[in-house]
DRENPA-26476 format. One record per atom (N, C-alpha, C): residue number from 1; z, x, y. Coordinates in steps of 0.1 Angstrom, whole numbers, plus 5000, padded with zeros to 4 digits. Layout:
   num     zz     xx     yy
   NUM      Z      X      Y
...
//
This chain:
   num     zz     xx     yy
     1   8549   2913   8058
     1   8545   2911   8072
     1   8543   2895   8070
     2   8552   2887   8084
     2   8556   2878   8084
     2   8554   2871   8097
     3   8554   2853   8096
     3   8545   2849   8109
     3   8561   2844   8115
     4   8561   2844   8127
     4   8574   2837   8131
     4   8575   2824   8132
     5   8581   2813   8125
     5   8578   2796   8125
     5   8588   2792   8132
     6   8581   2784   8143
     6   8595   2773   8146
     6   8591   2760   8143
     7   8605   2751   8144
     7   8604   2736   8138
     7   8604   2728   8147
     8   8598   2713   8153
     8   8596   2712   8166
     8   8602   2700   8157
     9   8609   2694   8161
     9   8615   2678   8156
     9   8623   2672   8173
    10   8615   2658   8168
    10   8615   2645   8180
    10   8629   2639   8171
    11   8636   2635   8180
    11   8648   2623   8175
    11   8648   2613   8184
    12   8653   2600   8180
    12   8654   2589   8189
    12   8662   2577   8179
    13   8675   2574   8178
    13   8683   2566   8172
    13   8685   2567   8159
    14   8686   2580   8153
    14   8682   2587   8136
    14   8688   2591   8129
    15   8699   2583   8133
    15   8710   2591   8128
    15   8714   2586   8112
    16   8704   2576   8111
    16   8709   2571   8094
    16   8705   2584   8084
    17   8692   2587   8092
    17   8687   2600   8080
    17   8684   2608   8084
    18   8692   2615   8098
    18   8690   2626   8100
    18   8701   2638   8092
    19   8708   2634   8088
    19   8718   2647   8081
    19   8710   2646   8072
    20   8700   2642   8064
    20   8696   2645   8053
    20   8685   2653   8052
    21   8681   2653   8065
    21   8664   2657   8072
    21   8669   2673   8074
    22   8679   2673   8079
    22   8683   2688   8087
    22   8690   2695   8075
    23   8697   2691   8064
    23   8698   2696   8053
    23   8692   2698   8046
    24   8677   2696   8045
    24   8663   2699   8042
    24   8662   2709   8049
    25   8660   2712   8061
    25   8654   2717   8069
    25   8662   2735   8063
    26   8673   2732   8066
    26   8687   2744   8060
    26   8681   2752   8051
    27   8680   2743   8041
    27   8679   2750   8023
    27   8665   2755   8024
    28   8658   2757   8039
    28   8643   2763   8030
    28   8648   2775   8028
    29   8638   2778   8014
    29   8633   2792   8010
    29   8633   2803   8017
    30   8626   2798   8024
    30   8618   2807   8038
    30   8624   2798   8050
    31   8637   2803   8057
    31   8644   2796   8068
    31   8632   2795   8081
    32   8633   2786   8090
    32   8625   2782   8101
    32   8632   2797   8108
    33   8623   2804   8123
    33   8630   2811   8128
    33   8635   2806   8140
    34   8632   2790   8140
    34   8640   2786   8154
    34   8636   2769   8151
    35   8647   2762   8152
    35   8649   2749   8152
    35   8647   2744   8167
    36   8635   2736   8176
    36   8638   2728   8186
    36   8638   2715   8185
    37   8647   2706   8187
    37   8652   2694   8187
    37   8649   2686   8201
    38   8638   2678   8208
    38   8644   2666   8217
    38   8648   2660   8215
    39   8657   2653   8216
    39   8666   2642   8217
    39   8657   2631   8228
    40   8650   2616   8227
    40   8646   2609   8235
    40   8656   2598   8242
    41   8666   2604   8242
    41   8679   2593   8251
    41   8685   2584   8236
    42   8686   2590   8232
    42   8693   2586   8216
    42   8710   2580   8221
    43   8713   2565   8214
    43   8727   2560   8215
    43   8733   2555   8203
    44   8729   2564   8196
    44   8734   2557   8180
    44   8742   2570   8170
    45   8747   2583   8177
    45   8753   2590   8175
    45   8748   2605   8174
    46   8734   2601   8173
    46   8721   2613   8169
    46   8722   2626   8178
    47   8730   2627   8189
    47   8732   2640   8196
    47   8745   2644   8187
    48   8755   2639   8186
    48   8764   2645   8181
    48   8763   2651   8166
    49   8755   2644   8159
    49   8746   2653   8147
    49   8742   2664   8151
    50   8733   2665   8161
    50   8728   2675   8163
    50   8736   2687   8169
    51   8745   2684   8177
    51   8756   2693   8183
    51   8761   2701   8172
    52   8764   2692   8160
    52   8773   2698   8148
    52   8767   2706   8145
    53   8749   2702   8140
    53   8744   2711   8131
    53   8738   2724   8137
    54   8736   2723   8149
    54   8736   2738   8162
    54   8746   2746   8158
    55   8760   2743   8157
    55   8771   2749   8158
    55   8772   2757   8145
    56   8765   2754   8131
    56   8766   2756   8122
    56   8752   2766   8117
    57   8744   2762   8123
    57   8730   2766   8116
    57   8731   2785   8118
    58   8719   2787   8107
    58   8722   2801   8104
    58   8706   2808   8110
    59   8699   2797   8117
    59   8693   2801   8123
    59   8694   2799   8141
    60   8689   2801   8150
    60   8684   2796   8162
    60   8679   2780   8164
    61   8686   2773   8170
    61   8689   2759   8168
    61   8690   2753   8183
    62   8678   2749   8190
    62   8680   2743   8203
    62   8680   2728   8207
    63   8686   2719   8212
    63   8690   2709   8214
    63   8693   2702   8226
    64   8677   2696   8231
    64   8676   2691   8247
    64   8677   2671   8245
    65   8683   2671   8253
    65   8685   2656   8259
    65   8675   2653   8272
    66   8666   2644   8264
    66   8658   2642   8277
    66   8665   2631   8290
    67   8661   2633   8303
    67   8666   2625   8315
    67   8666   2612   8310
    68   8652   2609   8306
    68   8643   2596   8307
    68   8641   2594   8293
    69   8637   2584   8291
    69   8630   2580   8276
    69   8615   2588   8278
    70   8606   2590   8267
    70   8596   2599   8274
    70   8586   2592   8259
    71   8591   2586   8254
    71   8580   2582   8237
    71   8579   2592   8229
    72   8574   2589   8218
    72   8573   2604   8206
    72   8562   2608   8212
    73   8550   2606   8220
    73   8537   2613   8220
    73   8545   2628   8229
    74   8549   2618   8240
    74   8555   2633   8249
    74   8568   2639   8243
    75   8569   2632   8236
    75   8592   2636   8232
    75   8582   2652   8222
    76   8571   2647   8213
    76   8569   2661   8210
    76   8563   2669   8216
    77   8555   2664   8227
    77   8546   2674   8233
    77   8558   2684   8243
    78   8569   2682   8245
    78   8577   2689   8251
    78   8584   2696   8242
    79   8592   2687   8230
    79   8595   2701   8219
    79   8586   2711   8216
    80   8571   2709   8214
    80   8556   2719   8208
    80   8562   2729   8220
    81   8561   2729   8236
    81   8560   2735   8244
    81   8575   2745   8248
    82   8588   2739   8239
    82   8597   2748   8240
    82   8597   2755   8230
    83   8592   2756   8220
    83   8590   2763   8209
    83   8584   2779   8208
    84   8591   2788   8205
    84   8579   2800   8205
    84   8575   2808   8192
    85   8578   2803   8183
    85   8576   2810   8170
    85   8556   2810   8173
    86   8553   2816   8163
    86   8537   2818   8162
    86   8530   2801   8157
    87   8540   2802   8149
    87   8534   2788   8141
    87   8544   2779   8143
    88   8537   2765   8144
    88   8547   2755   8147
    88   8546   2745   8137
    89   8556   2743   8129
    89   8559   2734   8122
    89   8566   2716   8123
    90   8557   2709   8125
    90   8561   2695   8130
    90   8574   2689   8117
    91   8581   2683   8123
    91   8595   2671   8115
    91   8596   2664   8124
    92   8598   2652   8114
    92   8597   2637   8118
    92   8616   2637   8113
    93   8620   2628   8121
    93   8640   2628   8117
    93   8644   2622   8103
    94   8630   2613   8097
    94   8634   2608   8087
    94   8633   2610   8073
    95   8628   2621   8071
    95   8621   2625   8059
    95   8632   2636   8050
    96   8628   2642   8043
    96   8636   2651   8035
    96   8623   2661   8031
    97   8627   2673   8031
    97   8624   2688   8030
    97   8619   2691   8018
    98   8609   2692   8008
    98   8615   2698   7998
    98   8614   2720   8004
    99   8620   2722   7996
    99   8632   2738   7997
    99   8618   2750   7997
   100   8604   2748   7989
   100   8595   2760   7997
   100   8583   2753   8005
   101   8588   2742   8016
   101   8580   2736   8021
   101   8573   2749   8032
   102   8584   2757   8039
   102   8578   2767   8055
   102   8571   2777   8043
   103   8576   2781   8032
   103   8572   2792   8020
   103   8557   2789   8022
   104   8553   2777   8020
   104   8540   2776   8018
   104   8533   2775   8029
   105   8534   2763   8035
   105   8531   2768   8048
   105   8526   2784   8054
   106   8537   2792   8053
   106   8533   2808   8060
   106   8524   2812   8050
   107   8524   2811   8036
   107   8516   2815   8030
   107   8499   2815   8029
   108   8497   2796   8036
   108   8487   2791   8043
   108   8480   2803   8051
   109   8485   2805   8062
   109   8481   2812   8077
   109   8481   2823   8072
   110   8487   2835   8062
   110   8490   2846   8063
   110   8473   2849   8055
   111   8472   2840   8048
   111   8453   2839   8039
   111   8445   2841   8047
   112   8443   2837   8060
   112   8435   2841   8068
   112   8438   2839   8083
   113   8434   2846   8088
   113   8434   2843   8107
   113   8426   2831   8112
   114   8413   2828   8105
   114   8407   2818   8108
   114   8412   2807   8103
   115   8423   2805   8096
   115   8428   2792   8099
   115   8438   2787   8106
   116   8435   2774   8118
   116   8444   2771   8129
   116   8449   2761   8127
   117   8454   2759   8113
   117   8464   2746   8109
   117   8465   2740   8095
   118   8472   2736   8090
   118   8475   2737   8077
   118   8483   2722   8077
   119   8478   2712   8065
   119   8489   2702   8063
   119   8490   2697   8045
   120   8497   2689   8041
   120   8500   2691   8031
   120   8500   2672   8025
   121   8504   2670   8013
   121   8502   2657   8004
   121   8519   2659   8009
   122   8523   2649   8005
   122   8535   2642   8002
   122   8541   2628   7993
   123   8552   2632   7989
   123   8559   2617   7979
   123   8563   2608   7991
   124   8560   2597   7991
   124   8566   2583   7995
   124   8576   2575   7986
   125   8585   2579   7999
   125   8602   2572   7992
   125   8604   2559   8002
   126   8610   2552   7999
   126   8619   2538   8004
   126   8632   2542   8012
   127   8636   2538   8023
   127   8644   2534   8030
   127   8659   2542   8022
   128   8661   2540   8014
   128   8668   2544   8001
   128   8667   2554   7994
   129   8656   2567   7997
   129   8651   2573   7991
   129   8646   2572   7976
   130   8645   2558   7975
   130   8637   2557   7957
   130   8625   2561   7959
   131   8617   2570   7951
   131   8604   2570   7951
   131   8600   2558   7949
   132   8583   2554   7954
   132   8572   2541   7956
   132   8564   2544   7945
   133   8565   2556   7943
   133   8552   2556   7930
   133   8541   2561   7934
   134   8537   2564   7946
   134   8524   2569   7949
   134   8525   2582   7959
   135   8518   2587   7965
   135   8512   2595   7975
   135   8509   2596   7988
   136   8514   2606   7997
   136   8511   2598   8010
   136   8490   2595   8010
   137   8489   2611   8006
   137   8469   2615   8008
   137   8469   2600   8000
   138   8472   2591   7990
   138   8463   2583   7983
   138   8470   2572   7991
   139   8479   2564   8000
   139   8482   2558   8007
   139   8472   2558   8021
   140   8468   2572   8023
   140   8457   2569   8039
   140   8444   2572   8036
   141   8443   2568   8019
   141   8431   2569   8010
   141   8423   2583   8014
   142   8428   2591   8015
   142   8426   2604   8023
   142   8422   2608   8003
   143   8406   2606   7997
   143   8407   2610   7983
   143   8402   2627   7983
   144   8399   2625   7968
   144   8389   2643   7966
   144   8381   2644   7975
   145   8370   2633   7974
   145   8355   2640   7984
   145   8363   2643   7994
   146   8370   2637   8001
   146   8369   2638   8019
   146   8381   2650   8013
   147   8391   2653   8010
   147   8399   2668   8005
   147   8387   2681   8005
   148   8376   2675   7996
   148   8364   2685   7994
   148   8357   2690   8012
   149   8353   2679   8019
   149   8350   2682   8031
   149   8358   2688   8037
   150   8368   2689   8041
   150   8380   2694   8046
   150   8375   2715   8042
   151   8374   2712   8028
   151   8376   2727   8023
   151   8361   2733   8025
   152   8350   2727   8029
   152   8338   2729   8031
   152   8335   2732   8047
   153   8344   2730   8057
   153   8346   2729   8071
   153   8337   2716   8073
   154   8337   2704   8063
   154   8332   2694   8075
   154   8343   2681   8073
   155   8353   2689   8079
   155   8364   2678   8080
   155   8366   2670   8098
   156   8358   2673   8105
   156   8353   2663   8115
   156   8350   2651   8110
   157   8341   2652   8103
   157   8327   2640   8090
   157   8344   2628   8089
   158   8353   2635   8084
   158   8364   2626   8080
   158   8374   2623   8094
   159   8378   2630   8100
   159   8384   2626   8113
   159   8380   2612   8120
   160   8368   2615   8120
   160   8358   2609   8127
   160   8362   2590   8124
   161   8361   2593   8112
   161   8365   2577   8104
   161   8378   2572   8103
   162   8389   2585   8096
   162   8401   2579   8102
   162   8409   2591   8100
   163   8420   2587   8110
   163   8431   2601   8108
   163   8439   2605   8098
   164   8439   2614   8089
   164   8444   2614   8074
   164   8458   2626   8079
   165   8458   2636   8087
   165   8465   2641   8091
   165   8477   2636   8092
   166   8487   2638   8091
   166   8499   2633   8092
   166   8509   2643   8100
   167   8517   2641   8114
   167   8518   2648   8116
   167   8530   2658   8110
   168   8540   2650   8104
   168   8552   2655   8095
   168   8547   2667   8087
   169   8538   2668   8085
   169   8533   2670   8072
   169   8527   2687   8079
   170   8518   2686   8090
   170   8512   2694   8096
   170   8521   2707   8102
   171   8512   2717   8101
   171   8514   2732   8110
   171   8502   2737   8117
   172   8504   2744   8123
   172   8490   2750   8135
   172   8497   2761   8140
   173   8491   2771   8147
   173   8492   2779   8154
   173   8494   2781   8167
   174   8508   2780   8172
   174   8514   2776   8190
   174   8500   2783   8198
   175   8499   2795   8195
   175   8487   2799   8208
   175   8477   2789   8214
   176   8474   2780   8203
   176   8462   2773   8205
   176   8468   2757   8215
   177   8481   2755   8213
   177   8486   2743   8219
   177   8478   2740   8234
   178   8479   2753   8240
   178   8473   2750   8253
   178   8458   2749   8255
   179   8456   2746   8246
   179   8439   2741   8246
   179   8440   2722   8245
   180   8453   2719   8235
   180   8455   2707   8232
   180   8461   2700   8241
   181   8472   2707   8247
   181   8475   2696   8257
   181   8472   2697   8272
   182   8472   2688   8278
   182   8485   2676   8277
   182   8477   2664   8267
   183   8487   2658   8261
   183   8482   2646   8250
   183   8486   2634   8258
   184   8473   2626   8259
   184   8475   2615   8269
   184   8486   2608   8259
   185   8493   2598   8268
   185   8505   2588   8266
   185   8502   2578   8254
   186   8488   2575   8255
   186   8487   2565   8250
   186   8477   2568   8236
   187   8480   2579   8232
   187   8475   2587   8221
   187   8487   2593   8209
   188   8485   2588   8198
   188   8499   2597   8183
   188   8493   2614   8187
   189   8505   2613   8187
   189   8501   2629   8194
   189   8498   2635   8178
   190   8500   2639   8165
   190   8492   2640   8157
   190   8478   2639   8156
   191   8474   2626   8153
   191   8457   2623   8158
   191   8448   2630   8167
   192   8457   2635   8176
   192   8451   2645   8191
   192   8449   2656   8184
   193   8460   2660   8182
   193   8463   2676   8182
   193   8452   2674   8166
   194   8449   2671   8159
   194   8444   2673   8142
   194   8432   2676   8147
   195   8422   2662   8160
   195   8413   2663   8156
   195   8402   2672   8165
   196   8417   2677   8177
   196   8410   2689   8184
   196   8407   2704   8180
   197   8418   2702   8169
   197   8419   2716   8162
   197   8409   2719   8151
   198   8406   2706   8147
   198   8396   2707   8138
   198   8382   2713   8145
   199   8379   2708   8161
   199   8364   2713   8166
   199   8368   2727   8168
   200   8381   2732   8171
   200   8385   2746   8169
   200   8384   2757   8161
   201   8389   2752   8145
   201   8386   2762   8134
   201   8389   2754   8121
   202   8393   2758   8110
   202   8395   2760   8095
   202   8412   2751   8096
   203   8408   2740   8085
   203   8422   2735   8086
   203   8424   2739   8070
   204   8437   2746   8069
   204   8441   2747   8056
   204   8447   2730   8043
   205   8442   2727   8036
   205   8448   2716   8026
   205   8456   2721   8018
   206   8465   2716   8018
   206   8477   2722   8005
   206   8479   2709   7996
   207   8471   2709   7983
   207   8468   2695   7977
   207   8485   2693   7970
   208   8491   2705   7976
   208   8510   2702   7967
   208   8515   2691   7981
   209   8523   2683   7971
   209   8537   2675   7983
   209   8549   2684   7985
   210   8548   2685   7997
   210   8557   2695   8004
   210   8571   2689   8005
   211   8572   2674   8006
   211   8577   2667   8011
   211   8578   2650   8008
   212   8592   2644   8015
   212   8593   2633   8009
   212   8590   2624   8025
   213   8581   2617   8021
   213   8575   2614   8033
   213   8585   2595   8032
   214   8596   2591   8042
   214   8603   2584   8038
   214   8597   2568   8046
   215   8594   2557   8044
   215   8586   2545   8049
   215   8596   2533   8051
   216   8600   2531   8060
   216   8613   2522   8064
   216   8607   2512   8077
   217   8615   2503   8079
   217   8607   2490   8089
   217   8610   2497   8103
   218   8619   2506   8105
   218   8627   2512   8118
   218   8612   2524   8122
   219   8606   2524   8115
   219   8599   2541   8119
   219   8586   2534   8129
   220   8583   2545   8138
   220   8573   2534   8151
   220   8555   2536   8145
   221   8553   2542   8139
   221   8543   2545   8127
   221   8541   2542   8115
   222   8535   2533   8106
   222   8541   2539   8093
   222   8523   2542   8086
   223   8529   2537   8071
   223   8514   2539   8067
   223   8503   2529   8063
   224   8491   2529   8058
   224   8483   2516   8059
   224   8486   2507   8045
   225   8486   2488   8051
   225   8492   2487   8038
   225   8485   2488   8029
   226   8491   2483   8016
   226   8487   2493   8005
   226   8483   2482   7992
   227   8486   2471   7997
   227   8487   2454   7989
   227   8473   2446   7999
   228   8464   2439   7989
   228   8453   2435   7998
   228   8457   2421   8009
   229   8472   2413   8006
   229   8475   2408   8012
   229   8480   2412   8028
   230   8484   2424   8029
   230   8488   2431   8039
   230   8476   2441   8044
   231   8460   2442   8040
   231   8450   2442   8044
   231   8444   2438   8052
   232   8444   2422   8045
   232   8437   2411   8053
   232   8451   2404   8065
   233   8458   2410   8064
   233   8466   2405   8075
   233   8463   2418   8088
   234   8460   2429   8085
   234   8460   2439   8093
   234   8442   2437   8101
   235   8432   2433   8092
   235   8422   2432   8098
   235   8425   2421   8103
   236   8432   2412   8104
   236   8429   2398   8109
   236   8436   2399   8127
   237   8443   2409   8121
   237   8453   2416   8140
   237   8443   2424   8149
   238   8426   2431   8142
   238   8422   2441   8146
   238   8410   2435   8155
   239   8410   2427   8168
   239   8395   2424   8167
   239   8391   2432   8175
   240   8389   2426   8191
   240   8376   2431   8197
   240   8387   2444   8205
   241   8399   2440   8208
   241   8407   2445   8220
   241   8411   2457   8216
   242   8408   2459   8195
   242   8413   2467   8190
   242   8403   2483   8190
   243   8388   2470   8187
   243   8380   2484   8190
   243   8378   2488   8204
   244   8381   2481   8211
   244   8381   2490   8231
   244   8396   2500   8228
   245   8402   2499   8227
   245   8413   2509   8223
   245   8414   2523   8218
   246   8402   2516   8205
   246   8393   2530   8200
   246   8385   2537   8209
   247   8376   2534   8216
   247   8366   2537   8219
   247   8373   2546   8233
   248   8386   2541   8239
   248   8389   2551   8254
   248   8396   2560   8243
   249   8404   2561   8233
   249   8411   2569   8229
   249   8398   2582   8226
   250   8388   2579   8221
   250   8373   2586   8217
   250   8371   2592   8228
   251   8369   2587   8236
   251   8362   2591   8251
   251   8374   2600   8252
   252   8385   2600   8255
   252   8395   2605   8261
   252   8393   2621   8254
   253   8392   2619   8240
   253   8390   2631   8233
   253   8375   2638   8238
   254   8367   2628   8240
   254   8349   2636   8246
   254   8351   2638   8259
   255   8362   2636   8265
   255   8362   2646   8283
   255   8372   2651   8279
   256   8386   2657   8272
   256   8388   2672   8272
   256   8377   2680   8263
   257   8376   2679   8253
   257   8356   2686   8247
   257   8353   2691   8253
   258   8344   2680   8263
   258   8336   2685   8273
   258   8342   2695   8286
   259   8350   2696   8289
   259   8362   2699   8299
   259   8360   2713   8298
   260   8366   2713   8281
   260   8369   2729   8275
   260   8361   2734   8262
   261   8349   2729   8270
   261   8338   2729   8254
   261   8337   2749   8249
   262   8340   2757   8259
   262   8344   2771   8254
   262   8352   2773   8246
   263   8364   2761   8245
   263   8376   2769   8235
   263   8371   2760   8223
   264   8366   2750   8222
   264   8359   2748   8211
   264   8350   2751   8203
   265   8347   2759   8190
   265   8334   2767   8186
   265   8327   2754   8181
   266   8332   2745   8175
   266   8325   2729   8171
   266   8326   2721   8176
   267   8325   2721   8193
   267   8324   2714   8204
   267   8312   2703   8200
   268   8304   2708   8196
   268   8292   2701   8197
   268   8289   2694   8187
   269   8294   2698   8176
   269   8294   2688   8166
   269   8302   2676   8168
   270   8313   2683   8172
   270   8327   2671   8176
   270   8319   2660   8185
   271   8313   2661   8194
   271   8309   2651   8210
   271   8298   2643   8205
   272   8293   2648   8193
   272   8279   2640   8184
   272   8286   2633   8177
   273   8296   2635   8169
   273   8303   2624   8157
   273   8313   2612   8172
   274   8315   2621   8180
   274   8323   2608   8187
   274   8315   2602   8195
   275   8301   2601   8200
   275   8294   2594   8209
   275   8285   2579   8194
   276   8287   2592   8179
   276   8283   2577   8171
   276   8293   2568   8168
   277   8304   2572   8170
   277   8314   2560   8168
   277   8313   2556   8180
   278   8314   2561   8190
   278   8317   2552   8205
   278   8304   2536   8202
   279   8293   2542   8195
   279   8283   2534   8195
   279   8286   2526   8182
   280   8294   2528   8175
   280   8296   2519   8161
   280   8304   2510   8166
   281   8317   2517   8172
   281   8329   2507   8177
   281   8323   2493   8185
   282   8316   2501   8192
   282   8310   2491   8204
   282   8301   2480   8195
   283   8296   2483   8187
   283   8286   2472   8176
   283   8296   2463   8172
   284   8308   2471   8165
   284   8319   2460   8158
   284   8326   2451   8172
   285   8331   2456   8184
   285   8338   2451   8195
   285   8327   2438   8199
   286   8309   2441   8200
   286   8303   2429   8206
   286   8302   2419   8198
   287   8302   2422   8185
   287   8299   2410   8175
   287   8295   2394   8180
   288   8293   2388   8177
   288   8293   2377   8181
   288   8302   2363   8175
   289   8307   2354   8182
   289   8319   2351   8173
   289   8315   2339   8160
   290   8301   2333   8162
   290   8299   2329   8144
   290   8295   2336   8138
   291   8297   2336   8123
   291   8293   2341   8114
   291   8279   2343   8111
   292   8276   2337   8111
   292   8259   2336   8108
   292   8250   2344   8118
   293   8255   2343   8131
   293   8247   2349   8140
   293   8254   2367   8140
   294   8262   2369   8133
   294   8270   2385   8128
   294   8262   2385   8118
   295   8253   2382   8109
   295   8251   2388   8093
   295   8239   2395   8099
   296   8228   2392   8104
   296   8217   2404   8107
   296   8224   2421   8116
   297   8231   2415   8122
   297   8235   2427   8129
   297   8244   2436   8121
   298   8255   2428   8112
   298   8260   2435   8104
   298   8254   2446   8095
   299   8244   2441   8088
   299   8236   2445   8080
   299   8227   2452   8085
   300   8222   2453   8098
   300   8214   2465   8104
   300   8228   2476   8106
   301   8234   2476   8111
   301   8246   2485   8107
   301   8254   2491   8092
   302   8245   2482   8083
   302   8254   2490   8070
   302   8242   2497   8064
   303   8229   2494   8068
   303   8219   2499   8068
   303   8215   2513   8073
   304   8223   2516   8081
   304   8218   2531   8088
   304   8236   2539   8088
   305   8240   2530   8074
   305   8253   2535   8070
   305   8263   2539   8079
   306   8266   2528   8094
   306   8279   2531   8104
   306   8289   2527   8097
   307   8289   2518   8086
   307   8304   2516   8081
   307   8306   2526   8075
   308   8302   2532   8065
   308   8305   2539   8058
   308   8309   2554   8068
   309   8302   2555   8078
   309   8305   2573   8083
   309   8315   2567   8096
   310   8319   2556   8094
   310   8330   2558   8108
   310   8341   2544   8111
   311   8341   2535   8096
   311   8347   2526   8098
   311   8352   2529   8079
   312   8355   2515   8072
   312   8357   2520   8057
   312   8351   2508   8051
   313   8341   2507   8050
   313   8325   2507   8041
   313   8328   2493   8041
   314   8331   2488   8026
   314   8330   2476   8019
   314   8336   2467   8030
   315   8352   2469   8028
   315   8365   2464   8038
   315   8363   2463   8050
   316   8356   2467   8058
   316   8348   2465   8069
   316   8341   2456   8072
   317   8332   2458   8065
   317   8318   2446   8064
   317   8325   2436   8061
   318   8337   2435   8047
   318   8340   2418   8053
   318   8344   2414   8060
   319   8357   2425   8069
   319   8366   2417   8078
   319   8352   2413   8091
   320   8340   2418   8096
   320   8332   2416   8101
   320   8325   2404   8102
   321   8327   2404   8083
   321   8316   2388   8082
   321   8323   2377   8084
   322   8337   2382   8072
   322   8350   2365   8076
   322   8355   2364   8078
   323   8365   2377   8084
   323   8379   2374   8093
   323   8377   2374   8105
   324   8366   2381   8112
   324   8365   2382   8125
   324   8366   2365   8131
//
């Protein structure tokens, strides 16, 4: 017994890395049943590379060029809708898959019908494919404690704090996308999908690195800063506006869960966590300008563990006391 697998890929001016990614998909020990690629009006030769690949592919390959630029989120939404497989595996244009990636993904879903999605670790490489010496989960600060929470069906406690499911490593059951879509244009697709699916059921955490995740300056959303100087610079950019934008995103998730509550068995737990997250973010957004006036407010939020449950702990406390 096997499950049909579709690969949903989005491209945009990705000719520099695309051939290697397509070659790695073609070399899978368990080939996909289909590859669906939506190109978002590329002007660099990407369509020519895709057409050439489609002509020689040993599995069904569907290549669609958008009539207008949709942006990453809506482009992925379109590609997923066009997929016909039981399992959807997302793919970025600039990574490299290890030969056994889809084989491991299929094994994960075959273990239990209760598994709604799966995601893996990855080795991080630079734009010239040189290893950077660390893995994706370490870069995202997805540590062993948070991995254990996923395994114990407490993934909401992790995702309400920070996003750890990278779309390029994620796969999910196609039938569930109908309760996830449409995705708001101002959300990143993997964050929206993963949060809602966690409110639906069990995620399989594949601790093995199944691909190489490429870090380069042209990508839309890279990894969090790894050095102290980068963390400080990021903190300086994240003021009240950032917190208000986060509040709006969580309110959109709340609206979807409320409207389709019967589709999400863990909706009430998710809604409770969202309310507490919004309260915490509101506290951070409304801190006074003067440092001395912030101190008792930050202390109170520290004592109720808000900074640890919904932000980055001591790093966020330092930001609110010193950098803001």
